[in-house]
Biopython code that builds the backbone (N, CA, C, O; Angstrom):
import numpy as np
from Bio.PDB.StructureBuilder import StructureBuilder

atoms = [
    (1, "MET", "N", (13.425, -12.643, -17.024)),
    (1, "MET", "CA", (12.488, -11.027, -16.690)),
    (1, "MET", "C", (11.269, -11.340, -15.780)),
    (1, "MET", "O", (10.438, -12.236, -15.924)),
    (2, "LYS", "N", (11.341, -10.522, -14.939)),
    (2, "LYS", "CA", (10.014, -10.471, -13.896)),
    (2, "LYS", "C", (8.816, -9.892, -14.579)),
    (2, "LYS", "O", (8.833, -8.938, -15.357)),
    (3, "LYS", "N", (7.692, -10.636, -14.166)),
    (3, "LYS", "CA", (6.249, -10.509, -14.534)),
    (3, "LYS", "C", (5.937, -9.161, -14.104)),
    (3, "LYS", "O", (6.372, -8.846, -12.996)),
    (4, "PHE", "N", (5.175, -8.174, -14.850)),
    (4, "PHE", "CA", (4.552, -7.085, -14.714)),
    (4, "PHE", "C", (3.148, -7.255, -13.978)),
    (4, "PHE", "O", (2.183, -7.968, -14.252)),
    (5, "VAL", "N", (3.378, -6.345, -12.948)),
    (5, "VAL", "CA", (2.111, -6.545, -11.943)),
    (5, "VAL", "C", (1.521, -5.220, -11.732)),
    (5, "VAL", "O", (2.151, -4.325, -11.167)),
    (6, "ASP", "N", (0.194, -5.058, -12.221)),
    (6, "ASP", "CA", (-0.643, -3.670, -12.297)),
    (6, "ASP", "C", (-1.069, -3.336, -11.128)),
    (6, "ASP", "O", (-2.099, -3.722, -10.574)),
    (7, "THR", "N", (0.001, -2.361, -10.610)),
    (7, "THR", "CA", (-0.426, -1.847, -9.168)),
    (7, "THR", "C", (-0.788, -0.424, -9.459)),
    (7, "THR", "O", (-0.870, 0.312, -8.477)),
    (8, "GLU", "N", (-1.035, 0.128, -10.730)),
    (8, "GLU", "CA", (-1.397, 1.401, -11.049)),
    (8, "GLU", "C", (-2.510, 2.046, -10.243)),
    (8, "GLU", "O", (-2.402, 3.119, -9.650)),
    (9, "LYS", "N", (-3.637, 1.244, -10.287)),
    (9, "LYS", "CA", (-4.862, 1.827, -9.416)),
    (9, "LYS", "C", (-4.418, 2.283, -7.996)),
    (9, "LYS", "O", (-4.714, 3.383, -7.530)),
    (10, "MET", "N", (-3.715, 1.384, -7.382)),
    (10, "MET", "CA", (-3.377, 1.474, -5.882)),
    (10, "MET", "C", (-2.309, 2.609, -5.918)),
    (10, "MET", "O", (-2.369, 3.430, -5.003)),
    (11, "THR", "N", (-1.520, 2.728, -6.688)),
    (11, "THR", "CA", (-0.554, 4.041, -6.499)),
    (11, "THR", "C", (-1.229, 5.036, -6.758)),
    (11, "THR", "O", (-1.088, 5.947, -5.942)),
    (12, "ASP", "N", (-2.107, 5.277, -7.809)),
    (12, "ASP", "CA", (-2.849, 6.434, -8.095)),
    (12, "ASP", "C", (-3.713, 7.025, -6.699)),
    (12, "ASP", "O", (-3.615, 8.172, -6.262)),
    (13, "ILE", "N", (-4.542, 5.973, -6.156)),
    (13, "ILE", "CA", (-5.052, 6.454, -4.743)),
    (13, "ILE", "C", (-4.260, 6.679, -4.024)),
    (13, "ILE", "O", (-4.519, 7.763, -3.501)),
    (14, "LEU", "N", (-2.951, 6.072, -3.477)),
    (14, "LEU", "CA", (-2.325, 6.387, -2.557)),
    (14, "LEU", "C", (-1.588, 7.889, -3.011)),
    (14, "LEU", "O", (-1.461, 8.753, -2.143)),
    (15, "GLU", "N", (-1.255, 8.068, -3.994)),
    (15, "GLU", "CA", (-0.649, 9.418, -4.562)),
    (15, "GLU", "C", (-1.734, 10.223, -4.244)),
    (15, "GLU", "O", (-1.474, 11.000, -3.325)),
    (16, "GLU", "N", (-2.968, 10.312, -4.727)),
    (16, "GLU", "CA", (-4.124, 11.379, -4.373)),
    (16, "GLU", "C", (-4.356, 11.590, -2.902)),
    (16, "GLU", "O", (-4.695, 12.679, -2.438)),
    (17, "GLN", "N", (-4.173, 10.578, -2.237)),
    (17, "GLN", "CA", (-4.370, 10.726, -0.705)),
    (17, "GLN", "C", (-3.036, 11.378, -0.132)),
    (17, "GLN", "O", (-3.075, 12.091, 0.870)),
    (18, "LEU", "N", (-2.131, 11.167, -0.652)),
    (18, "LEU", "CA", (-1.113, 12.174, -0.282)),
    (18, "LEU", "C", (-0.903, 13.503, -0.559)),
    (18, "LEU", "O", (-0.370, 14.374, 0.128)),
    (19, "LYS", "N", (-1.493, 13.555, -1.883)),
    (19, "LYS", "CA", (-1.404, 15.165, -2.457)),
    (19, "LYS", "C", (-2.543, 15.677, -1.679)),
    (19, "LYS", "O", (-2.247, 16.733, -1.121)),
    (20, "THR", "N", (-3.643, 15.317, -1.473)),
    (20, "THR", "CA", (-4.672, 16.137, -0.791)),
    (20, "THR", "C", (-4.846, 16.045, 0.666)),
    (20, "THR", "O", (-5.494, 16.829, 1.360)),
    (21, "GLY", "N", (-4.054, 14.774, 1.146)),
    (21, "GLY", "CA", (-4.316, 14.823, 2.481)),
    (21, "GLY", "C", (-5.404, 14.507, 3.084)),
    (21, "GLY", "O", (-5.599, 14.808, 4.262)),
    (22, "ASP", "N", (-6.286, 13.835, 2.329)),
    (22, "ASP", "CA", (-7.750, 13.364, 2.770)),
    (22, "ASP", "C", (-7.739, 11.886, 1.859)),
    (22, "ASP", "O", (-6.910, 11.527, 1.023)),
    (23, "GLY", "N", (-8.879, 11.230, 2.307)),
    (23, "GLY", "CA", (-9.206, 9.885, 1.620)),
    (23, "GLY", "C", (-10.629, 9.531, 1.883)),
    (23, "GLY", "O", (-11.118, 9.613, 3.009)),
    (24, "THR", "N", (-11.313, 9.120, 0.791)),
    (24, "THR", "CA", (-12.719, 8.742, 0.943)),
    (24, "THR", "C", (-12.804, 7.002, 1.392)),
    (24, "THR", "O", (-11.808, 6.282, 1.475)),
    (25, "ALA", "N", (-13.959, 6.638, 1.599)),
    (25, "ALA", "CA", (-14.131, 5.310, 2.100)),
    (25, "ALA", "C", (-14.183, 4.624, 0.743)),
    (25, "ALA", "O", (-13.791, 3.456, 0.735)),
    (26, "LEU", "N", (-14.540, 5.076, -0.246)),
    (26, "LEU", "CA", (-14.557, 4.430, -1.570)),
    (26, "LEU", "C", (-13.004, 4.145, -2.040)),
    (26, "LEU", "O", (-12.752, 3.056, -2.555)),
    (27, "GLN", "N", (-11.900, 5.183, -1.850)),
    (27, "GLN", "CA", (-10.932, 4.925, -1.890)),
    (27, "GLN", "C", (-10.039, 3.590, -1.238)),
    (27, "GLN", "O", (-9.312, 2.797, -1.835)),
    (28, "PHE", "N", (-10.354, 3.660, 0.075)),
    (28, "PHE", "CA", (-10.017, 2.590, 0.959)),
    (28, "PHE", "C", (-10.560, 1.417, 0.763)),
    (28, "PHE", "O", (-9.964, 0.392, 1.093)),
    (29, "ALA", "N", (-11.946, 1.396, 0.115)),
    (29, "ALA", "CA", (-12.588, 0.194, -0.232)),
    (29, "ALA", "C", (-11.696, -0.351, -1.526)),
    (29, "ALA", "O", (-11.282, -1.494, -1.719)),
    (30, "THR", "N", (-11.571, 0.563, -2.161)),
    (30, "THR", "CA", (-10.880, 0.105, -3.713)),
    (30, "THR", "C", (-9.554, -0.508, -3.186)),
    (30, "THR", "O", (-9.314, -1.700, -3.376)),
    (31, "LEU", "N", (-8.823, 0.184, -2.623)),
    (31, "LEU", "CA", (-7.429, -0.504, -2.132)),
    (31, "LEU", "C", (-7.534, -1.842, -1.690)),
    (31, "LEU", "O", (-7.016, -2.766, -2.316)),
    (32, "SER", "N", (-8.237, -2.012, -0.549)),
    (32, "SER", "CA", (-8.682, -3.267, -0.026)),
    (32, "SER", "C", (-9.000, -4.394, -1.493)),
    (32, "SER", "O", (-8.310, -5.352, -1.842)),
    (33, "THR", "N", (-10.046, -3.961, -2.021)),
    (33, "THR", "CA", (-10.399, -4.650, -3.352)),
    (33, "THR", "C", (-9.042, -5.016, -4.066)),
    (33, "THR", "O", (-8.776, -6.215, -4.154)),
    (34, "GLU", "N", (-8.365, -4.308, -4.463)),
    (34, "GLU", "CA", (-6.924, -4.282, -5.209)),
    (34, "GLU", "C", (-6.230, -5.329, -4.527)),
    (34, "GLU", "O", (-6.021, -6.387, -5.120)),
    (35, "ILE", "N", (-5.934, -5.195, -3.610)),
    (35, "ILE", "CA", (-4.807, -6.093, -2.699)),
    (35, "ILE", "C", (-5.422, -7.307, -2.618)),
    (35, "ILE", "O", (-4.631, -8.250, -2.583)),
    (36, "LYS", "N", (-6.952, -7.677, -2.564)),
    (36, "LYS", "CA", (-7.191, -9.162, -2.527)),
    (36, "LYS", "C", (-7.006, -9.408, -3.818)),
    (36, "LYS", "O", (-6.509, -10.513, -4.031)),
    (37, "ARG", "N", (-7.313, -8.535, -5.079)),
    (37, "ARG", "CA", (-7.523, -9.191, -6.350)),
    (37, "ARG", "C", (-5.983, -9.673, -6.775)),
    (37, "ARG", "O", (-5.801, -10.713, -7.410)),
    (38, "LEU", "N", (-5.160, -9.012, -6.456)),
    (38, "LEU", "CA", (-3.528, -9.300, -6.722)),
    (38, "LEU", "C", (-3.170, -10.247, -5.967)),
    (38, "LEU", "O", (-2.496, -11.092, -6.556)),
    (39, "ARG", "N", (-3.446, -10.535, -4.371)),
    (39, "ARG", "CA", (-2.986, -11.518, -3.612)),
    (39, "ARG", "C", (-3.641, -12.962, -4.406)),
    (39, "ARG", "O", (-2.944, -13.975, -4.478)),
    (40, "PHE", "N", (-4.943, -12.922, -4.938)),
    (40, "PHE", "CA", (-5.268, -14.179, -5.383)),
    (40, "PHE", "C", (-5.319, -14.448, -6.887)),
    (40, "PHE", "O", (-5.755, -15.492, -7.370)),
    (41, "THR", "N", (-4.810, -13.359, -7.625)),
    (41, "THR", "CA", (-4.789, -13.664, -8.931)),
    (41, "THR", "C", (-3.139, -13.565, -9.628)),
    (41, "THR", "O", (-2.806, -13.849, -10.779)),
    (42, "THR", "N", (-2.406, -13.136, -8.664)),
    (42, "THR", "CA", (-0.961, -12.836, -9.231)),
    (42, "THR", "C", (0.245, -13.567, -8.430)),
    (42, "THR", "O", (0.221, -13.624, -7.200)),
    (43, "ASP", "N", (1.070, -14.002, -9.029)),
    (43, "ASP", "CA", (2.269, -14.530, -8.280)),
    (43, "ASP", "C", (3.292, -13.503, -8.001)),
    (43, "ASP", "O", (4.152, -13.113, -8.790)),
    (44, "ILE", "N", (3.097, -13.107, -6.778)),
    (44, "ILE", "CA", (3.772, -11.813, -6.356)),
    (44, "ILE", "C", (5.057, -12.310, -5.682)),
    (44, "ILE", "O", (5.069, -13.309, -4.964)),
    (45, "ASP", "N", (6.196, -11.523, -5.963)),
    (45, "ASP", "CA", (7.257, -11.761, -5.345)),
    (45, "ASP", "C", (6.921, -11.645, -3.760)),
    (45, "ASP", "O", (6.147, -10.792, -3.326)),
    (46, "PRO", "N", (7.588, -12.599, -2.942)),
    (46, "PRO", "CA", (7.563, -12.665, -1.698)),
    (46, "PRO", "C", (7.917, -11.365, -0.802)),
    (46, "PRO", "O", (7.341, -11.091, 0.251)),
    (47, "ASN", "N", (9.024, -10.559, -1.428)),
    (47, "ASN", "CA", (9.369, -9.536, -0.601)),
    (47, "ASN", "C", (8.420, -8.563, -0.480)),
    (47, "ASN", "O", (8.598, -7.626, 0.297)),
    (48, "PHE", "N", (6.988, -8.705, -1.446)),
    (48, "PHE", "CA", (6.159, -7.489, -1.421)),
    (48, "PHE", "C", (5.035, -7.860, -0.637)),
    (48, "PHE", "O", (4.037, -7.147, -0.534)),
    (49, "THR", "N", (5.177, -8.970, -0.077)),
    (49, "THR", "CA", (3.782, -9.635, 1.095)),
    (49, "THR", "C", (3.654, -8.593, 2.109)),
    (49, "THR", "O", (2.565, -8.258, 2.575)),
    (50, "GLY", "N", (4.951, -8.002, 2.501)),
    (50, "GLY", "CA", (4.849, -6.944, 3.831)),
    (50, "GLY", "C", (4.148, -5.656, 3.340)),
    (50, "GLY", "O", (3.260, -5.141, 4.020)),
    (51, "THR", "N", (4.519, -5.176, 2.248)),
    (51, "THR", "CA", (3.966, -4.051, 1.836)),
    (51, "THR", "C", (2.355, -4.184, 1.635)),
    (51, "THR", "O", (1.618, -3.255, 1.963)),
    (52, "PHE", "N", (1.903, -5.265, 1.135)),
    (52, "PHE", "CA", (0.542, -5.549, 1.098)),
    (52, "PHE", "C", (-0.208, -5.816, 2.673)),
    (52, "PHE", "O", (-1.409, -5.665, 2.895)),
    (53, "ASP", "N", (0.663, -6.177, 3.514)),
    (53, "ASP", "CA", (0.370, -6.539, 4.915)),
    (53, "ASP", "C", (-0.045, -5.260, 5.642)),
    (53, "ASP", "O", (-1.088, -5.058, 6.263)),
    (54, "GLU", "N", (1.131, -4.329, 5.408)),
    (54, "GLU", "CA", (1.058, -2.880, 5.770)),
    (54, "GLU", "C", (-0.059, -1.933, 5.286)),
    (54, "GLU", "O", (-0.471, -0.944, 5.892)),
    (55, "LEU", "N", (-0.472, -2.388, 4.123)),
    (55, "LEU", "CA", (-1.326, -1.568, 3.384)),
    (55, "LEU", "C", (-2.820, -1.975, 4.027)),
    (55, "LEU", "O", (-3.736, -1.160, 4.132)),
    (56, "GLU", "N", (-2.901, -3.279, 4.410)),
    (56, "GLU", "CA", (-4.193, -3.929, 4.783)),
    (56, "GLU", "C", (-4.386, -3.343, 6.285)),
    (56, "GLU", "O", (-5.526, -3.006, 6.607)),
    (57, "THR", "N", (-3.424, -3.217, 7.134)),
    (57, "THR", "CA", (-3.362, -2.658, 8.192)),
    (57, "THR", "C", (-3.775, -1.109, 8.371)),
    (57, "THR", "O", (-4.513, -0.706, 9.269)),
    (58, "TYR", "N", (-3.141, -0.244, 7.303)),
    (58, "TYR", "CA", (-3.524, 0.984, 7.171)),
    (58, "TYR", "C", (-4.869, 1.106, 6.853)),
    (58, "TYR", "O", (-5.502, 1.837, 7.615)),
    (59, "ILE", "N", (-5.580, 0.514, 5.798)),
    (59, "ILE", "CA", (-7.087, 0.197, 5.611)),
    (59, "ILE", "C", (-7.605, 0.171, 6.806)),
    (59, "ILE", "O", (-8.204, 1.120, 7.312)),
    (60, "SER", "N", (-7.415, -0.891, 7.323)),
    (60, "SER", "CA", (-8.453, -1.206, 8.451)),
    (60, "SER", "C", (-8.374, -0.434, 9.851)),
    (60, "SER", "O", (-9.213, -0.564, 10.743)),
    (61, "THR", "N", (-7.335, 0.323, 9.908)),
    (61, "THR", "CA", (-7.384, 1.112, 11.023)),
    (61, "THR", "C", (-7.630, 2.446, 10.718)),
    (61, "THR", "O", (-7.341, 3.225, 11.628)),
    (62, "VAL", "N", (-8.075, 2.928, 9.714)),
    (62, "VAL", "CA", (-8.514, 4.286, 9.353)),
    (62, "VAL", "C", (-9.803, 4.348, 10.210)),
    (62, "VAL", "O", (-10.141, 5.453, 10.634)),
    (63, "SER", "N", (-10.406, 3.470, 10.445)),
    (63, "SER", "CA", (-12.066, 3.618, 11.142)),
    (63, "SER", "C", (-11.694, 4.141, 12.708)),
    (63, "SER", "O", (-12.457, 4.876, 13.334)),
    (64, "GLN", "N", (-10.379, 3.639, 13.258)),
    (64, "GLN", "CA", (-9.807, 4.165, 14.524)),
    (64, "GLN", "C", (-9.301, 5.437, 14.845)),
    (64, "GLN", "O", (-8.954, 5.872, 15.943)),
    (65, "ALA", "N", (-9.307, 6.112, 13.455)),
    (65, "ALA", "CA", (-8.532, 7.523, 13.667)),
    (65, "ALA", "C", (-9.662, 8.297, 13.740)),
    (65, "ALA", "O", (-10.719, 7.787, 13.369)),
    (66, "SER", "N", (-9.651, 9.674, 14.235)),
    (66, "SER", "CA", (-10.566, 10.453, 14.396)),
    (66, "SER", "C", (-11.040, 11.314, 12.966)),
    (66, "SER", "O", (-12.038, 12.023, 12.826)),
    (67, "SER", "N", (-9.983, 10.999, 11.980)),
    (67, "SER", "CA", (-10.658, 11.483, 10.757)),
    (67, "SER", "C", (-9.583, 10.668, 9.819)),
    (67, "SER", "O", (-8.610, 10.109, 10.324)),
    (68, "ALA", "N", (-9.832, 10.651, 8.480)),
    (68, "ALA", "CA", (-9.050, 10.073, 7.382)),
    (68, "ALA", "C", (-7.847, 11.184, 7.143)),
    (68, "ALA", "O", (-6.725, 10.768, 6.853)),
    (69, "GLN", "N", (-8.066, 12.430, 7.253)),
    (69, "GLN", "CA", (-7.033, 13.295, 7.440)),
    (69, "GLN", "C", (-5.983, 13.155, 8.401)),
    (69, "GLN", "O", (-4.797, 13.330, 8.123)),
    (70, "GLU", "N", (-6.444, 12.818, 9.610)),
    (70, "GLU", "CA", (-5.441, 12.460, 10.520)),
    (70, "GLU", "C", (-4.798, 11.192, 10.151)),
    (70, "GLU", "O", (-3.576, 11.253, 10.282)),
    (71, "HIS", "N", (-5.193, 10.175, 9.773)),
    (71, "HIS", "CA", (-4.726, 8.964, 9.478)),
    (71, "HIS", "C", (-3.732, 9.032, 8.357)),
    (71, "HIS", "O", (-2.695, 8.375, 8.444)),
    (72, "ILE", "N", (-3.985, 9.800, 7.283)),
    (72, "ILE", "CA", (-3.268, 10.001, 6.154)),
    (72, "ILE", "C", (-1.961, 10.679, 6.567)),
    (72, "ILE", "O", (-0.945, 10.264, 6.010)),
    (73, "LYS", "N", (-1.820, 11.847, 7.631)),
    (73, "LYS", "CA", (-1.182, 12.502, 7.798)),
    (73, "LYS", "C", (-0.001, 11.926, 8.865)),
    (73, "LYS", "O", (1.180, 12.273, 8.848)),
    (74, "LEU", "N", (-0.550, 11.065, 9.696)),
    (74, "LEU", "CA", (0.428, 10.035, 10.682)),
    (74, "LEU", "C", (0.945, 8.900, 9.641)),
    (74, "LEU", "O", (1.870, 8.178, 10.012)),
    (75, "ASN", "N", (0.454, 8.742, 8.519)),
    (75, "ASN", "CA", (1.151, 7.610, 7.662)),
    (75, "ASN", "C", (1.971, 8.057, 6.436)),
    (75, "ASN", "O", (2.219, 7.343, 5.465)),
    (76, "ASP", "N", (2.383, 9.423, 6.626)),
    (76, "ASP", "CA", (2.673, 10.141, 5.484)),
    (76, "ASP", "C", (4.129, 9.510, 4.869)),
    (76, "ASP", "O", (4.367, 9.369, 3.669)),
    (77, "LEU", "N", (4.849, 9.237, 5.753)),
    (77, "LEU", "CA", (6.193, 8.538, 5.309)),
    (77, "LEU", "C", (6.022, 7.177, 4.804)),
    (77, "LEU", "O", (6.788, 6.681, 3.978)),
    (78, "ASN", "N", (4.855, 6.485, 5.382)),
    (78, "ASN", "CA", (4.615, 5.072, 4.917)),
    (78, "ASN", "C", (3.901, 5.165, 3.666)),
    (78, "ASN", "O", (4.116, 4.268, 2.852)),
    (79, "LEU", "N", (3.035, 6.145, 3.340)),
    (79, "LEU", "CA", (2.496, 6.450, 2.075)),
    (79, "LEU", "C", (3.779, 6.485, 1.130)),
    (79, "LEU", "O", (3.903, 5.533, 0.360)),
    (80, "LYS", "N", (4.639, 7.375, 1.115)),
    (80, "LYS", "CA", (5.671, 7.581, 0.245)),
    (80, "LYS", "C", (6.402, 6.408, -0.173)),
    (80, "LYS", "O", (6.815, 6.140, -1.301)),
    (81, "ARG", "N", (6.507, 5.707, 0.964)),
    (81, "ARG", "CA", (7.365, 4.388, 0.807)),
    (81, "ARG", "C", (6.754, 3.271, 0.027)),
    (81, "ARG", "O", (7.371, 2.678, -0.858)),
    (82, "TRP", "N", (5.318, 2.953, 0.433)),
    (82, "TRP", "CA", (4.368, 2.106, -0.164)),
    (82, "TRP", "C", (4.267, 2.337, -1.718)),
    (82, "TRP", "O", (4.289, 1.445, -2.565)),
    (83, "ILE", "N", (4.150, 3.714, -1.948)),
    (83, "ILE", "CA", (4.398, 4.073, -3.597)),
    (83, "ILE", "C", (5.302, 3.670, -4.135)),
    (83, "ILE", "O", (5.172, 3.038, -5.184)),
    (84, "ASP", "N", (6.530, 3.919, -3.562)),
    (84, "ASP", "CA", (7.808, 3.496, -4.191)),
    (84, "ASP", "C", (7.927, 2.084, -4.434)),
    (84, "ASP", "O", (8.449, 1.608, -5.442)),
    (85, "GLU", "N", (7.382, 1.359, -3.390)),
    (85, "GLU", "CA", (7.404, -0.312, -3.252)),
    (85, "GLU", "C", (6.584, -0.724, -4.412)),
    (85, "GLU", "O", (6.984, -1.541, -5.241)),
    (86, "LEU", "N", (5.207, -0.034, -4.465)),
    (86, "LEU", "CA", (4.303, -0.471, -5.848)),
    (86, "LEU", "C", (4.873, -0.482, -7.173)),
    (86, "LEU", "O", (4.755, -1.327, -8.060)),
    (87, "HIS", "N", (5.629, 0.808, -7.146)),
    (87, "HIS", "CA", (6.260, 1.186, -8.416)),
    (87, "HIS", "C", (7.357, 0.213, -8.801)),
    (87, "HIS", "O", (7.570, -0.137, -9.962)),
    (88, "LEU", "N", (8.072, -0.219, -7.684)),
    (88, "LEU", "CA", (8.900, -1.279, -7.819)),
    (88, "LEU", "C", (8.432, -2.527, -8.262)),
    (88, "LEU", "O", (9.095, -3.069, -9.147)),
    (89, "LEU", "N", (7.318, -3.166, -7.790)),
    (89, "LEU", "CA", (6.560, -4.360, -7.905)),
    (89, "LEU", "C", (6.106, -4.288, -9.333)),
    (89, "LEU", "O", (6.228, -5.276, -10.058)),
    (90, "MET", "N", (5.486, -2.948, -9.858)),
    (90, "MET", "CA", (4.887, -2.944, -11.175)),
    (90, "MET", "C", (6.070, -3.322, -12.151)),
    (90, "MET", "O", (5.944, -4.109, -13.090)),
    (91, "HIS", "N", (7.251, -2.654, -11.808)),
    (91, "HIS", "CA", (8.042, -2.834, -12.983)),
    (91, "HIS", "C", (9.325, -4.186, -12.756)),
    (91, "HIS", "O", (10.443, -4.168, -13.270)),
    (92, "GLY", "N", (8.856, -5.113, -11.994)),
    (92, "GLY", "CA", (9.640, -6.133, -11.639)),
    (92, "GLY", "C", (11.029, -6.006, -10.958)),
    (92, "GLY", "O", (12.024, -6.659, -11.274)),
    (93, "LYS", "N", (10.962, -5.177, -10.093)),
    (93, "LYS", "CA", (12.115, -4.772, -9.170)),
    (93, "LYS", "C", (11.896, -5.468, -7.814)),
    (93, "LYS", "O", (10.789, -5.858, -7.443)),
    (94, "ALA", "N", (12.960, -5.589, -7.145)),
    (94, "ALA", "CA", (12.826, -6.016, -5.688)),
    (94, "ALA", "C", (12.944, -5.333, -4.584)),
    (94, "ALA", "O", (13.908, -4.569, -4.642)),
    (95, "VAL", "N", (12.285, -5.281, -3.464)),
    (95, "VAL", "CA", (12.290, -4.384, -2.225)),
    (95, "VAL", "C", (13.568, -5.313, -1.677)),
    (95, "VAL", "O", (13.681, -6.520, -1.893)),
    (96, "THR", "N", (14.407, -4.572, -1.000)),
    (96, "THR", "CA", (15.346, -5.158, -0.248)),
    (96, "THR", "C", (15.131, -5.560, 1.238)),
    (96, "THR", "O", (15.636, -6.508, 1.839)),
    (97, "ILE", "N", (14.206, -4.555, 1.720)),
    (97, "ILE", "CA", (13.866, -4.954, 3.209)),
    (97, "ILE", "C", (12.406, -4.918, 3.310)),
    (97, "ILE", "O", (11.719, -3.917, 3.107)),
    (98, "ASP", "N", (11.864, -6.392, 3.726)),
    (98, "ASP", "CA", (10.660, -6.643, 3.931)),
    (98, "ASP", "C", (9.945, -6.323, 4.994)),
    (98, "ASP", "O", (10.576, -5.654, 5.813)),
    (99, "PHE", "N", (8.628, -6.614, 5.328)),
    (99, "PHE", "CA", (8.075, -6.314, 6.487)),
    (99, "PHE", "C", (8.649, -6.941, 7.577)),
    (99, "PHE", "O", (8.800, -6.276, 8.602)),
    (100, "ASN", "N", (9.061, -8.316, 7.541)),
    (100, "ASN", "CA", (9.488, -9.196, 8.567)),
    (100, "ASN", "C", (10.665, -8.740, 9.112)),
    (100, "ASN", "O", (10.847, -8.782, 10.329)),
    (101, "GLN", "N", (11.640, -8.226, 8.199)),
    (101, "GLN", "CA", (13.026, -7.677, 8.389)),
    (101, "GLN", "C", (12.867, -6.352, 9.228)),
    (101, "GLN", "O", (13.608, -6.081, 10.172)),
    (102, "ARG", "N", (11.742, -5.482, 8.759)),
    (102, "ARG", "CA", (11.420, -4.029, 9.572)),
    (102, "ARG", "C", (10.910, -4.541, 10.732)),
    (102, "ARG", "O", (10.786, -3.732, 11.652)),
    (103, "LYS", "N", (10.526, -5.861, 10.963)),
    (103, "LYS", "CA", (9.637, -6.201, 12.506)),
    (103, "LYS", "C", (8.408, -5.272, 12.340)),
    (103, "LYS", "O", (7.982, -4.832, 13.408)),
    (104, "GLY", "N", (7.674, -4.838, 11.091)),
    (104, "GLY", "CA", (6.546, -3.977, 11.175)),
    (104, "GLY", "C", (6.665, -2.543, 11.998)),
    (104, "GLY", "O", (5.794, -2.016, 12.690)),
    (105, "ARG", "N", (7.579, -2.223, 11.805)),
    (105, "ARG", "CA", (7.940, -0.950, 12.975)),
    (105, "ARG", "C", (7.138, 0.280, 12.257)),
    (105, "ARG", "O", (6.817, 1.208, 12.999)),
    (106, "GLU", "N", (6.837, 0.353, 11.072)),
    (106, "GLU", "CA", (6.165, 1.469, 10.436)),
    (106, "GLU", "C", (4.510, 1.493, 10.939)),
    (106, "GLU", "O", (3.821, 2.513, 10.985)),
    (107, "ILE", "N", (4.145, 0.374, 11.231)),
    (107, "ILE", "CA", (2.637, 0.511, 11.181)),
    (107, "ILE", "C", (2.401, 0.360, 13.024)),
    (107, "ILE", "O", (1.270, 0.414, 13.508)),
]
sb = StructureBuilder()
sb.init_structure("model")
sb.init_model(0)
sb.init_chain("A")
sb.init_seg("    ")
for serial, (resi, resn, name, xyz) in enumerate(atoms, 1):
    if name == "N":
        sb.init_residue(resn, " ", resi, " ")
    sb.init_atom(name, np.array(xyz, "f"), 0.0, 1.0, " ", f" {name:<3s}", serial, name[0])
structure = sb.get_structure()
């Protein structure tokens, strides 16, 4: 049986951003902190490293957008996929297509 990985805080933030179409600096900072915490404290299935890589790019590029709203709107499909992938990770399931296989085309 695969290990439970608590991604709930991250999925809650991403779902809130998707729902409201907006995001705060605190939300992006919390996402970043959670990614770092999970990378250093949890043995994560390698298929999910691409998800974390993409999320880190999403977080780091928000400052280049004219607004958080625009950034979230541009990443609408990515947000939905990341939420799904984080739920899969939390429940010990696998992602079939990882970041390297996709060649990073979403970001």
